OpenMM code with the backbone's topology and positions (N, CA, C; nanometers):
from openmm import Vec3, app, unit

residues = "MET VAL TYR VAL ALA LEU LEU ARG GLY ILE ASN VAL GLY GLY LYS ASN ARG VAL GLU MET LYS ARG LEU LYS THR GLY PHE GLU ASP ALA GLY MET THR ALA VAL ARG THR TYR ILE ASN SER GLY ASN VAL ILE PHE SER SER THR ILE ARG SER LYS ALA ARG LEU VAL SER LEU LEU GLU LYS THR ILE ALA LYS ASP THR GLY PHE HIS VAL ASP VAL LEU VAL ARG ASP LEU LYS SER MET ARG ALA VAL ALA LYS ALA MET PRO ALA LYS TRP ILE ASN SER GLU VAL MET LYS CYS ASP VAL LEU PHE LEU PHE ASP ASP VAL ALA ARG PRO SER VAL MET ASN ARG LEU PRO ILE ARG PRO GLU ILE GLU ASP VAL LYS TYR ALA SER GLY ALA ILE ILE TRP ARG ILE ASP ARG LYS ASP ALA THR LYS SER GLY LEU MET LYS LEU VAL GLY THR ASP LEU TYR LYS ARG MET THR ILE ARG ASN CYS ASN THR VAL ARG LYS LEU LEU GLU LEU MET GLU ALA".split()
positions = [
    Vec3(1.3544, 1.1682, -2.2874),
    Vec3(1.2557, 1.1699, -2.1727),
    Vec3(1.2588, 1.0252, -2.1778),
    Vec3(1.2838, 0.9346, -2.0557),
    Vec3(1.2801, 0.7694, -2.0360),
    Vec3(1.1553, 0.7830, -1.9579),
    Vec3(1.0522, 0.6841, -2.0103),
    Vec3(0.9237, 0.6694, -1.9315),
    Vec3(0.8977, 0.5382, -1.9403),
    Vec3(0.8121, 0.4627, -1.8632),
    Vec3(0.7369, 0.3152, -1.8624),
    Vec3(0.5923, 0.4044, -1.8590),
    Vec3(0.5489, 0.2989, -1.9754),
    Vec3(0.3994, 0.2684, -1.9713),
    Vec3(0.3367, 0.1761, -1.9076),
    Vec3(0.2583, 0.1637, -1.8054),
    Vec3(0.2037, 0.0968, -1.7395),
    Vec3(0.0577, 0.0547, -1.7969),
    Vec3(0.0100, -0.0474, -1.8563),
    Vec3(-0.1166, -0.0669, -1.9247),
    Vec3(-0.2063, -0.1621, -1.8321),
    Vec3(-0.3291, -0.1167, -1.7983),
    Vec3(-0.3883, -0.1810, -1.7166),
    Vec3(-0.5065, -0.3046, -1.7869),
    Vec3(-0.5169, -0.3964, -1.7339),
    Vec3(-0.5811, -0.4864, -1.7538),
    Vec3(-0.5787, -0.5827, -1.9028),
    Vec3(-0.4247, -0.5663, -1.9436),
    Vec3(-0.4215, -0.6668, -2.0480),
    Vec3(-0.3486, -0.7769, -2.0288),
    Vec3(-0.4417, -0.8736, -2.1527),
    Vec3(-0.3401, -1.0454, -2.0810),
    Vec3(-0.3551, -1.0525, -1.9554),
    Vec3(-0.4757, -1.0827, -1.8824),
    Vec3(-0.5241, -1.1053, -1.7500),
    Vec3(-0.6662, -1.1883, -1.7815),
    Vec3(-0.6237, -1.3062, -1.7684),
    Vec3(-0.7554, -1.4265, -1.7611),
    Vec3(-0.7873, -1.4031, -1.8712),
    Vec3(-0.7036, -1.4107, -2.0208),
    Vec3(-0.7715, -1.4679, -2.1335),
    Vec3(-0.8345, -1.3199, -2.1962),
    Vec3(-0.8416, -1.1839, -2.1180),
    Vec3(-0.9005, -1.0710, -2.1391),
    Vec3(-0.8037, -0.9771, -2.2157),
    Vec3(-0.8651, -0.9060, -2.3054),
    Vec3(-0.7894, -0.8258, -2.3531),
    Vec3(-0.6570, -0.8236, -2.3825),
    Vec3(-0.6157, -0.9495, -2.4831),
    Vec3(-0.5367, -1.0022, -2.5131),
    Vec3(-0.4254, -0.9001, -2.6305),
    Vec3(-0.3426, -0.8344, -2.5676),
    Vec3(-0.2050, -0.7562, -2.6581),
    Vec3(-0.0881, -0.8608, -2.6738),
    Vec3(-0.0348, -0.8764, -2.8115),
    Vec3(0.0804, -0.9124, -2.8491),
    Vec3(0.2361, -0.7996, -2.8148),
    Vec3(0.2919, -0.8512, -2.7544),
    Vec3(0.4159, -0.7582, -2.7067),
    Vec3(0.4950, -0.6967, -2.7946),
    Vec3(0.5011, -0.7852, -2.9263),
    Vec3(0.5713, -0.7536, -3.0517),
    Vec3(0.4960, -0.6431, -3.1555),
    Vec3(0.3457, -0.6114, -3.1227),
    Vec3(0.2564, -0.5760, -3.1701),
    Vec3(0.2553, -0.4453, -3.0819),
    Vec3(0.2463, -0.4465, -2.9548),
    Vec3(0.2434, -0.3205, -2.8673),
    Vec3(0.3758, -0.2059, -2.8833),
    Vec3(0.5222, -0.2853, -2.9013),
    Vec3(0.6393, -0.2569, -2.9330),
    Vec3(0.6493, -0.1447, -3.0673),
    Vec3(0.5506, -0.2360, -3.1728),
    Vec3(0.5752, -0.1487, -3.2794),
    Vec3(0.5080, -0.0381, -3.3217),
    Vec3(0.3259, -0.0558, -3.2170),
    Vec3(0.2505, 0.0433, -3.2112),
    Vec3(0.3005, 0.1545, -3.1765),
    Vec3(0.3845, 0.1137, -3.0393),
    Vec3(0.4757, 0.2387, -2.9801),
    Vec3(0.5659, 0.3324, -3.0709),
    Vec3(0.5945, 0.2474, -3.1466),
    Vec3(0.7216, 0.2988, -3.2368),
    Vec3(0.6262, 0.3645, -3.3262),
    Vec3(0.5191, 0.3488, -3.3937),
    Vec3(0.4701, 0.4245, -3.4983),
    Vec3(0.4017, 0.5709, -3.4287),
    Vec3(0.3462, 0.5432, -3.3213),
    Vec3(0.3274, 0.6971, -3.2408),
    Vec3(0.4597, 0.7618, -3.2560),
    Vec3(0.5217, 0.7414, -3.2726),
    Vec3(0.7076, 0.8070, -3.2587),
    Vec3(0.7915, 0.7979, -3.1231),
    Vec3(0.7614, 0.7087, -3.0485),
    Vec3(0.8196, 0.6784, -2.9269),
    Vec3(0.9647, 0.5978, -2.9828),
    Vec3(1.0825, 0.5873, -2.9068),
    Vec3(1.1986, 0.5399, -2.9931),
    Vec3(1.2564, 0.4653, -2.8166),
    Vec3(1.3146, 0.3783, -2.8749),
    Vec3(1.4031, 0.3151, -2.7534),
    Vec3(1.3027, 0.2251, -2.7249),
    Vec3(1.2049, 0.1706, -2.7754),
    Vec3(1.1041, 0.0994, -2.6910),
    Vec3(1.1419, -0.0318, -2.6853),
    Vec3(1.1211, -0.0997, -2.5581),
    Vec3(1.1094, -0.1976, -2.4883),
    Vec3(1.0167, -0.2770, -2.3937),
    Vec3(0.9429, -0.3956, -2.4378),
    Vec3(0.8044, -0.4407, -2.3488),
    Vec3(0.9137, -0.5307, -2.2647),
    Vec3(0.8313, -0.5495, -2.1113),
    Vec3(0.8575, -0.6176, -1.9862),
    Vec3(0.7984, -0.7335, -1.9931),
    Vec3(0.8067, -0.8596, -2.0097),
    Vec3(0.6862, -0.9482, -1.9671),
    Vec3(0.5502, -0.9038, -2.0170),
    Vec3(0.4605, -0.9937, -2.0178),
    Vec3(0.3605, -1.0073, -2.0589),
    Vec3(0.2558, -0.9146, -2.0363),
    Vec3(0.2498, -0.8024, -1.9498),
    Vec3(0.1390, -0.7873, -1.8650),
    Vec3(0.1205, -0.6235, -1.8841),
    Vec3(0.2038, -0.5726, -1.9589),
    Vec3(0.1980, -0.4005, -2.0267),
    Vec3(0.2708, -0.3469, -1.9772),
    Vec3(0.3856, -0.3667, -1.9878),
    Vec3(0.5336, -0.2718, -1.9414),
    Vec3(0.6024, -0.2409, -2.0581),
    Vec3(0.6122, -0.1068, -2.0679),
    Vec3(0.6622, -0.0732, -2.2100),
    Vec3(0.7679, 0.0390, -2.1794),
    Vec3(0.8542, 0.0426, -2.1658),
    Vec3(0.9880, 0.0915, -2.1248),
    Vec3(1.0007, 0.1805, -2.2739),
    Vec3(1.0273, 0.3295, -2.2574),
    Vec3(1.0182, 0.4128, -2.4109),
    Vec3(1.0897, 0.4991, -2.3796),
    Vec3(1.1140, 0.6036, -2.4814),
    Vec3(1.2040, 0.7457, -2.4502),
    Vec3(1.0878, 0.8343, -2.6065),
    Vec3(1.0634, 0.9564, -2.5366),
    Vec3(1.0022, 1.0543, -2.5904),
    Vec3(1.0699, 1.1864, -2.5613),
    Vec3(1.0341, 1.2503, -2.6657),
    Vec3(1.0811, 1.3892, -2.6258),
    Vec3(0.9419, 1.4862, -2.6001),
    Vec3(0.8264, 1.4200, -2.6174),
    Vec3(0.6868, 1.4985, -2.5245),
    Vec3(0.7260, 1.5063, -2.3618),
    Vec3(0.7116, 1.6242, -2.3267),
    Vec3(0.7133, 1.6300, -2.1713),
    Vec3(0.5697, 1.5904, -2.0690),
    Vec3(0.4914, 1.5974, -2.1488),
    Vec3(0.3786, 1.6210, -2.1081),
    Vec3(0.2927, 1.4577, -2.0821),
    Vec3(0.2991, 1.4400, -1.9708),
    Vec3(0.2521, 1.3314, -1.9514),
    Vec3(0.1063, 1.2807, -2.0291),
    Vec3(0.0191, 1.3704, -1.9994),
    Vec3(-0.1254, 1.3858, -2.0221),
    Vec3(-0.1517, 1.3329, -2.1786),
    Vec3(-0.0128, 1.4212, -2.2487),
    Vec3(-0.0043, 1.4304, -2.3782),
    Vec3(0.0070, 1.2771, -2.4448),
    Vec3(0.1218, 1.2237, -2.3705),
    Vec3(0.1860, 1.0901, -2.3925),
    Vec3(0.0362, 0.9593, -2.3720),
    Vec3(-0.0374, 0.9999, -2.2728),
    Vec3(-0.0995, 0.8941, -2.2347),
    Vec3(-0.2253, 0.8900, -2.3605),
    Vec3(-0.2886, 1.0501, -2.3686),
    Vec3(-0.3878, 1.0756, -2.4827),
    Vec3(-0.3362, 0.9712, -2.6066),
    Vec3(-0.2145, 1.0052, -2.6724),
    Vec3(-0.1250, 0.9470, -2.7704),
    Vec3(-0.1472, 0.8098, -2.7715),
    Vec3(-0.0957, 0.7676, -2.6625),
    Vec3(-0.0697, 0.6010, -2.6399),
    Vec3(-0.2311, 0.5225, -2.6524),
    Vec3(-0.2777, 0.5662, -2.5845),
    Vec3(-0.4675, 0.4862, -2.5750),
    Vec3(-0.5164, 0.4924, -2.7056),
    Vec3(-0.5088, 0.6554, -2.7523),
    Vec3(-0.5213, 0.6171, -2.8970),
    Vec3(-0.4711, 0.5155, -2.9894),
    Vec3(-0.3372, 0.5242, -2.9591),
    Vec3(-0.2925, 0.4308, -3.0679),
    Vec3(-0.2961, 0.2632, -3.0604),
    Vec3(-0.3169, 0.2504, -2.9464),
    Vec3(-0.3270, 0.0673, -2.8817),
    Vec3(-0.4640, 0.0654, -2.9327),
    Vec3(-0.5900, 0.1720, -2.8852),
    Vec3(-0.7393, 0.1478, -2.9272),
    Vec3(-0.7057, 0.1280, -3.1028),
    Vec3(-0.6427, 0.1978, -3.1722),
    Vec3(-0.6163, 0.1520, -3.3096),
    Vec3(-0.6102, 0.0863, -3.3238),
    Vec3(-0.4689, 0.0011, -3.2521),
    Vec3(-0.4251, -0.1334, -3.3087),
    Vec3(-0.4698, -0.2726, -3.2455),
    Vec3(-0.5482, -0.2285, -3.1187),
    Vec3(-0.6503, -0.3595, -3.0934),
    Vec3(-0.7680, -0.3708, -3.1177),
    Vec3(-0.8162, -0.2468, -3.1305),
    Vec3(-1.0027, -0.2527, -3.1192),
    Vec3(-1.0526, -0.2541, -3.0161),
    Vec3(-0.9487, -0.1954, -2.8780),
    Vec3(-1.0490, -0.1734, -2.7867),
    Vec3(-0.9342, -0.0545, -2.7115),
    Vec3(-1.0179, 0.0135, -2.6130),
    Vec3(-0.9550, 0.1026, -2.5169),
    Vec3(-0.8502, 0.0185, -2.3530),
    Vec3(-0.7056, 0.0462, -2.3871),
    Vec3(-0.6817, 0.0335, -2.2150),
    Vec3(-0.6356, 0.1518, -2.1809),
    Vec3(-0.6531, 0.1374, -2.0437),
    Vec3(-0.6203, 0.2651, -1.9670),
    Vec3(-0.4140, 0.2195, -1.9445),
    Vec3(-0.3701, 0.3725, -1.9671),
    Vec3(-0.2333, 0.3797, -2.0185),
    Vec3(-0.1976, 0.4339, -1.8747),
    Vec3(-0.1031, 0.4333, -1.8142),
    Vec3(-0.0593, 0.5069, -1.7009),
    Vec3(0.0755, 0.5203, -1.7192),
    Vec3(0.1562, 0.6440, -1.7451),
    Vec3(0.3000, 0.6733, -1.7768),
    Vec3(0.3500, 0.7196, -1.6211),
    Vec3(0.4875, 0.6474, -1.6356),
    Vec3(0.5486, 0.7047, -1.5227),
    Vec3(0.7045, 0.7516, -1.5791),
    Vec3(0.7677, 0.8507, -1.5239),
    Vec3(0.9151, 0.9230, -1.5754),
    Vec3(1.0210, 0.8167, -1.4443),
    Vec3(1.1504, 0.8501, -1.5258),
    Vec3(1.2017, 0.8095, -1.4107),
    Vec3(1.2003, 0.8216, -1.2729),
    Vec3(1.2302, 0.9737, -1.2560),
    Vec3(1.2193, 1.0266, -1.1225),
    Vec3(1.1317, 0.9669, -1.0600),
    Vec3(1.0193, 0.9427, -1.0605),
    Vec3(0.8827, 0.8644, -0.9840),
    Vec3(0.9146, 0.7698, -0.9661),
    Vec3(0.9733, 0.6577, -1.0480),
    Vec3(0.9865, 0.5035, -1.0422),
    Vec3(1.1290, 0.5240, -0.9806),
    Vec3(1.2014, 0.5827, -0.9684),
    Vec3(1.2999, 0.5863, -0.8513),
    Vec3(1.2323, 0.6088, -0.7480),
    Vec3(1.1879, 0.7405, -0.7073),
    Vec3(1.0873, 0.7366, -0.5867),
    Vec3(1.0353, 0.6407, -0.5233),
    Vec3(0.9387, 0.5160, -0.6273),
    Vec3(0.8496, 0.4295, -0.5847),
    Vec3(0.9684, 0.3221, -0.5209),
    Vec3(1.0444, 0.2927, -0.5763),
    Vec3(1.1570, 0.1928, -0.5928),
    Vec3(1.2182, 0.2020, -0.4483),
    Vec3(1.2672, 0.3492, -0.4120),
    Vec3(1.3434, 0.3659, -0.2947),
    Vec3(1.2573, 0.3634, -0.1750),
    Vec3(1.1200, 0.3815, -0.1953),
    Vec3(1.0083, 0.3760, -0.1018),
    Vec3(1.0080, 0.2386, -0.0272),
    Vec3(1.0346, 0.1760, -0.1072),
    Vec3(1.0546, 0.0261, -0.1012),
    Vec3(1.1521, -0.0685, -0.0045),
    Vec3(1.1527, -0.1001, 0.1133),
    Vec3(1.2020, -0.1608, 0.1552),
    Vec3(1.2834, -0.2382, 0.0935),
    Vec3(1.3858, -0.2745, 0.1557),
    Vec3(1.4772, -0.3769, 0.0616),
    Vec3(1.4271, -0.5343, 0.0989),
    Vec3(1.4083, -0.5404, 0.2426),
    Vec3(1.3763, -0.6543, 0.2691),
    Vec3(1.2003, -0.6738, 0.2556),
    Vec3(1.1200, -0.5850, 0.1373),
    Vec3(0.9852, -0.6440, 0.1096),
    Vec3(1.0503, -0.6776, -0.0269),
    Vec3(0.9662, -0.8438, -0.0158),
    Vec3(0.9900, -0.9276, -0.1693),
    Vec3(0.8869, -0.9628, -0.1756),
    Vec3(0.8815, -1.0293, -0.3509),
    Vec3(0.8262, -1.1286, -0.3559),
    Vec3(0.8341, -1.2490, -0.3819),
    Vec3(0.8105, -1.3330, -0.2458),
    Vec3(0.8552, -1.4871, -0.2775),
    Vec3(0.7748, -1.5834, -0.2284),
    Vec3(0.7943, -1.6736, -0.1809),
    Vec3(0.7154, -1.7873, -0.1773),
    Vec3(0.6790, -1.7247, -0.0046),
    Vec3(0.7380, -1.6704, 0.0520),
    Vec3(0.6663, -1.6729, 0.2336),
    Vec3(0.6275, -1.5349, 0.2458),
    Vec3(0.6383, -1.4171, 0.1104),
    Vec3(0.5789, -1.2680, 0.1487),
    Vec3(0.5425, -1.2376, -0.0067),
    Vec3(0.4119, -1.1490, -0.0482),
    Vec3(0.3363, -1.0732, -0.1286),
    Vec3(0.4227, -0.9497, -0.1179),
    Vec3(0.4429, -0.8608, -0.2205),
    Vec3(0.4676, -0.7289, -0.2183),
    Vec3(0.4414, -0.6489, -0.3127),
    Vec3(0.3591, -0.5731, -0.3605),
    Vec3(0.2727, -0.5421, -0.4705),
    Vec3(0.2753, -0.3640, -0.4311),
    Vec3(0.3026, -0.3446, -0.6017),
    Vec3(0.2844, -0.1979, -0.5952),
    Vec3(0.1986, -0.1443, -0.6335),
    Vec3(0.0567, -0.0533, -0.6180),
    Vec3(-0.0145, -0.0327, -0.6666),
    Vec3(-0.0500, 0.1052, -0.7077),
    Vec3(0.0203, 0.1299, -0.8557),
    Vec3(0.0201, 0.2663, -0.9145),
    Vec3(-0.1062, 0.3118, -0.9480),
    Vec3(-0.1553, 0.4315, -0.8766),
    Vec3(-0.2239, 0.5040, -0.9211),
    Vec3(-0.2797, 0.5846, -1.0461),
    Vec3(-0.3456, 0.6604, -1.0820),
    Vec3(-0.4185, 0.6865, -1.1740),
    Vec3(-0.4165, 0.8353, -1.1206),
    Vec3(-0.3754, 0.9508, -1.2027),
    Vec3(-0.3377, 1.0751, -1.1519),
    Vec3(-0.4987, 1.1407, -1.0474),
    Vec3(-0.5801, 1.1166, -1.1043),
    Vec3(-0.6959, 1.1756, -1.0597),
    Vec3(-0.7618, 1.0929, -0.9036),
    Vec3(-0.6365, 1.0000, -0.8787),
    Vec3(-0.6548, 0.9387, -0.7099),
    Vec3(-0.5143, 0.9707, -0.6259),
    Vec3(-0.4020, 0.9925, -0.7504),
    Vec3(-0.3084, 0.9862, -0.6726),
    Vec3(-0.2445, 1.0761, -0.5957),
    Vec3(-0.2867, 1.0865, -0.4558),
    Vec3(-0.2722, 1.1588, -0.3384),
    Vec3(-0.2490, 1.0532, -0.2100),
    Vec3(-0.1835, 1.1196, -0.0925),
    Vec3(-0.1575, 1.0579, -0.0017),
    Vec3(-0.2857, 1.0226, 0.0633),
    Vec3(-0.3863, 1.1290, 0.0695),
    Vec3(-0.5257, 1.0796, 0.1146),
    Vec3(-0.5753, 0.9621, 0.1124),
    Vec3(-0.5499, 0.8895, -0.0266),
    Vec3(-0.5742, 0.7962, -0.0609),
    Vec3(-0.5910, 0.6734, 0.0226),
    Vec3(-0.5243, 0.7002, 0.0752),
    Vec3(-0.4515, 0.6053, 0.2274),
    Vec3(-0.6201, 0.6011, 0.2993),
    Vec3(-0.6719, 0.6698, 0.3437),
    Vec3(-0.7712, 0.7054, 0.4074),
    Vec3(-0.9035, 0.5806, 0.3761),
    Vec3(-0.9006, 0.5900, 0.2042),
    Vec3(-0.9785, 0.4733, 0.1644),
    Vec3(-0.9697, 0.3309, 0.1668),
    Vec3(-0.8454, 0.2855, 0.2188),
    Vec3(-0.7955, 0.1521, 0.2186),
    Vec3(-0.8432, 0.0674, 0.3216),
    Vec3(-0.8741, -0.0545, 0.2963),
    Vec3(-0.9546, -0.1177, 0.4297),
    Vec3(-0.8302, -0.2236, 0.4802),
    Vec3(-0.7403, -0.1530, 0.5412),
    Vec3(-0.6064, -0.2133, 0.5642),
    Vec3(-0.6166, -0.2977, 0.6785),
    Vec3(-0.5579, -0.3873, 0.7253),
    Vec3(-0.5549, -0.4786, 0.8248),
    Vec3(-0.4230, -0.4471, 0.8650),
    Vec3(-0.3622, -0.3552, 0.9982),
    Vec3(-0.2614, -0.3480, 1.0119),
    Vec3(-0.1617, -0.4247, 1.0924),
    Vec3(-0.2052, -0.5458, 1.1666),
    Vec3(-0.1829, -0.6438, 1.2304),
    Vec3(-0.1289, -0.7375, 1.1345),
    Vec3(-0.1499, -0.7612, 0.9897),
    Vec3(-0.0869, -0.8402, 0.9113),
    Vec3(-0.0784, -0.7939, 0.7812),
    Vec3(-0.1036, -0.6745, 0.7440),
    Vec3(-0.0269, -0.6080, 0.6388),
    Vec3(0.0697, -0.4811, 0.6550),
    Vec3(0.1245, -0.4385, 0.5541),
    Vec3(0.1935, -0.3121, 0.5723),
    Vec3(0.2110, -0.2359, 0.4459),
    Vec3(0.1479, -0.1133, 0.4898),
    Vec3(0.1240, -0.0433, 0.3062),
    Vec3(0.1514, 0.1264, 0.3625),
    Vec3(0.2138, 0.1582, 0.2618),
    Vec3(0.2502, 0.2793, 0.2425),
    Vec3(0.2355, 0.3542, 0.1101),
    Vec3(0.2486, 0.4882, 0.1519),
    Vec3(0.1995, 0.5642, 0.0084),
    Vec3(0.3695, 0.6314, -0.0275),
    Vec3(0.3554, 0.6306, -0.1796),
    Vec3(0.4896, 0.6959, -0.2306),
    Vec3(0.4753, 0.7233, -0.3672),
    Vec3(0.5110, 0.8740, -0.3910),
    Vec3(0.4665, 0.9024, -0.5387),
    Vec3(0.3968, 0.8333, -0.6280),
    Vec3(0.2338, 0.8590, -0.5821),
    Vec3(0.1695, 0.8043, -0.6633),
    Vec3(0.1238, 0.6862, -0.6398),
    Vec3(0.1827, 0.6020, -0.5704),
    Vec3(0.1698, 0.4380, -0.5519),
    Vec3(0.1237, 0.4311, -0.4212),
    Vec3(0.0560, 0.2795, -0.3736),
    Vec3(0.0984, 0.2334, -0.2646),
    Vec3(0.1386, 0.1134, -0.2499),
    Vec3(0.2258, 0.0979, -0.1907),
    Vec3(0.3370, -0.0146, -0.1493),
    Vec3(0.2483, -0.0680, -0.0404),
    Vec3(0.2465, -0.2481, -0.1274),
    Vec3(0.1630, -0.3249, 0.0151),
    Vec3(0.2651, -0.4150, 0.0419),
    Vec3(0.2476, -0.4953, 0.1388),
    Vec3(0.3496, -0.6276, 0.2087),
    Vec3(0.2812, -0.7209, 0.2930),
    Vec3(0.2763, -0.8183, 0.2837),
    Vec3(0.2063, -0.9367, 0.3775),
    Vec3(0.2652, -1.0288, 0.3159),
    Vec3(0.2229, -1.1292, 0.4176),
    Vec3(0.2969, -1.2639, 0.4507),
    Vec3(0.2139, -1.3399, 0.3537),
    Vec3(0.2393, -1.4741, 0.2577),
    Vec3(0.2199, -1.5209, 0.2128),
    Vec3(0.0704, -1.5757, 0.2622),
    Vec3(0.0746, -1.6419, 0.3466),
    Vec3(0.0007, -1.7239, 0.4831),
    Vec3(-0.1454, -1.6463, 0.4952),
    Vec3(-0.1437, -1.4879, 0.5099),
    Vec3(-0.2130, -1.3908, 0.5542),
    Vec3(-0.3064, -1.3742, 0.4189),
    Vec3(-0.2160, -1.3826, 0.2888),
    Vec3(-0.2502, -1.3201, 0.1850),
    Vec3(-0.4506, -1.2627, 0.1815),
    Vec3(-0.5097, -1.4103, 0.1851),
    Vec3(-0.6279, -1.3893, 0.1334),
    Vec3(-0.6979, -1.3473, 0.2376),
    Vec3(-0.6374, -1.2717, 0.3870),
    Vec3(-0.7033, -1.2041, 0.4942),
    Vec3(-0.6955, -1.0820, 0.5045),
    Vec3(-0.6465, -1.0305, 0.3915),
    Vec3(-0.6224, -0.8894, 0.3622),
    Vec3(-0.6834, -0.8006, 0.3407),
    Vec3(-0.7368, -0.6442, 0.3909),
    Vec3(-0.7886, -0.5821, 0.3701),
    Vec3(-0.8409, -0.5677, 0.2598),
    Vec3(-0.7274, -0.5051, 0.1552),
    Vec3(-0.7381, -0.5044, 0.0428),
    Vec3(-0.7767, -0.5694, -0.0957),
    Vec3(-0.7950, -0.7092, -0.0174),
    Vec3(-0.8679, -0.7798, -0.1284),
    Vec3(-1.0515, -0.7462, -0.1657),
    Vec3(-1.0497, -0.6355, -0.0448),
    Vec3(-1.2135, -0.5894, -0.0406),
    Vec3(-1.2131, -0.4657, -0.1512),
    Vec3(-1.0849, -0.4238, -0.2110),
    Vec3(-1.0793, -0.3511, -0.3197),
    Vec3(-1.1143, -0.3877, -0.4673),
    Vec3(-1.1251, -0.5393, -0.4731),
    Vec3(-1.1416, -0.5591, -0.6315),
    Vec3(-1.2611, -0.5379, -0.6593),
    Vec3(-1.2906, -0.4652, -0.7621),
    Vec3(-1.4183, -0.4117, -0.8067),
    Vec3(-1.4465, -0.2934, -0.8376),
    Vec3(-1.3923, -0.2667, -0.6602),
    Vec3(-1.4459, -0.1306, -0.6769),
    Vec3(-1.3801, -0.0195, -0.7850),
    Vec3(-1.4804, 0.1821, -0.7665),
    Vec3(-1.4360, 0.2507, -0.8327),
    Vec3(-1.2749, 0.2690, -0.8109),
    Vec3(-1.2112, 0.2724, -0.6805),
    Vec3(-1.1352, 0.3042, -0.6620),
    Vec3(-0.9927, 0.1991, -0.7312),
    Vec3(-1.0456, 0.0568, -0.7064),
    Vec3(-0.9312, -0.0416, -0.7724),
    Vec3(-0.9074, -0.0278, -0.8917),
    Vec3(-1.0318, 0.0688, -1.0032),
    Vec3(-1.0419, 0.0424, -1.1565),
    Vec3(-0.9788, 0.1537, -1.1663),
    Vec3(-0.8963, 0.2655, -1.0773),
    Vec3(-0.7660, 0.3721, -1.1216),
    Vec3(-0.6913, 0.3484, -1.0682),
    Vec3(-0.6236, 0.1959, -1.0713),
    Vec3(-0.4540, 0.1742, -1.0364),
    Vec3(-0.4627, 0.0437, -1.1280),
    Vec3(-0.3305, 0.0452, -1.1329),
    Vec3(-0.2512, -0.1175, -1.2271),
    Vec3(-0.1734, -0.1147, -1.1174),
    Vec3(-0.1636, -0.2618, -1.0926),
    Vec3(-0.0945, -0.3430, -1.0199),
    Vec3(0.0397, -0.4161, -1.0583),
    Vec3(0.1684, -0.3981, -1.0254),
    Vec3(0.2558, -0.4370, -1.0598),
    Vec3(0.3500, -0.5022, -0.9343),
    Vec3(0.4072, -0.6560, -0.9052),
    Vec3(0.4675, -0.7013, -0.8028),
    Vec3(0.6248, -0.6342, -0.8181),
    Vec3(0.6551, -0.5965, -0.6744),
    Vec3(0.7799, -0.5469, -0.6410),
    Vec3(0.9250, -0.6039, -0.7216),
    Vec3(0.9002, -0.7121, -0.7811),
    Vec3(1.0174, -0.7848, -0.8558),
    Vec3(0.9977, -0.6934, -0.9957),
    Vec3(0.8912, -0.6902, -1.0337),
    Vec3(0.8511, -0.5995, -1.1900),
    Vec3(0.9077, -0.4704, -1.1800),
    Vec3(0.8599, -0.4159, -1.0582),
    Vec3(0.8597, -0.2558, -1.0352),
    Vec3(1.0620, -0.2254, -1.0522),
    Vec3(1.1197, -0.3400, -0.9688),
    Vec3(1.2453, -0.3213, -0.9404),
    Vec3(1.3217, -0.3211, -1.0826),
    Vec3(1.3018, -0.4275, -1.1354),
    Vec3(1.3151, -0.4893, -1.2948),
    Vec3(1.2921, -0.3423, -1.3918),
    Vec3(1.1794, -0.2683, -1.3669),
    Vec3(1.1474, -0.1955, -1.4960),
    Vec3(1.2083, -0.0679, -1.4348),
    Vec3(1.2555, -0.0280, -1.3067),
    Vec3(1.3741, 0.0941, -1.3172),
    Vec3(1.5180, 0.0359, -1.3583),
    Vec3(1.5284, -0.0750, -1.3090),
    Vec3(1.6719, -0.1213, -1.3780),
    Vec3(1.6993, -0.1179, -1.5739),
    Vec3(1.5609, -0.1363, -1.5940),
    Vec3(1.5256, -0.0689, -1.7582),
    Vec3(1.5627, 0.0246, -1.7971),
    Vec3(1.4768, 0.0879, -1.7156),
    Vec3(1.4875, 0.2774, -1.7617),
    Vec3(1.5993, 0.3250, -1.7643),
    Vec3(1.6871, 0.2791, -1.6410),
    Vec3(1.8212, 0.3204, -1.6300),
    Vec3(1.9116, 0.2842, -1.7270),
    Vec3(1.8982, 0.1676, -1.7980),
    Vec3(2.0256, 0.1172, -1.8570),
    Vec3(2.0354, 0.2052, -1.9811),
] * unit.nanometer
topology = app.Topology()
chain = topology.addChain("A")
for resn in residues:
    res = topology.addResidue(resn, chain)
    for name in ("N", "CA", "C"):
        topology.addAtom(name, app.Element.getBySymbol(name[0]), res)
């Protein structure tokens, strides 16, 4: 089965540095096959015969900790889940110089539609929707600093998500389908 591992908080602001080649080797040593990394922010596409996402997460977190000396939260998504998220993103929602669109992937303990009730959304300037364990967010760049979602940073909920821009999500799906 094809999966993507989304690592939270690596190579951000010079913290928790992980070399992608080293990450790839660690995944292979843990028994994953067809391992590919995409950009430096902790995206790993791989195949595995393991069907339990919880088991994969545990194995990969232990492997990464052994290889790096620090803990990294890992979120694993299968192809069906990534397709659902990508399909839910309107094609006109893009990441460009005029628009910002991010996908906030939620860890299982908070991945439910009711999480939307916890978001400080400003509907007059931002569009937010829930899809398959993720929040899809769009705002005009000129309004990005006014977003209610900026208030999430540092909260317990924020610590239970990992964020990728919509272009990255679409590319990850393309790589998973290849």
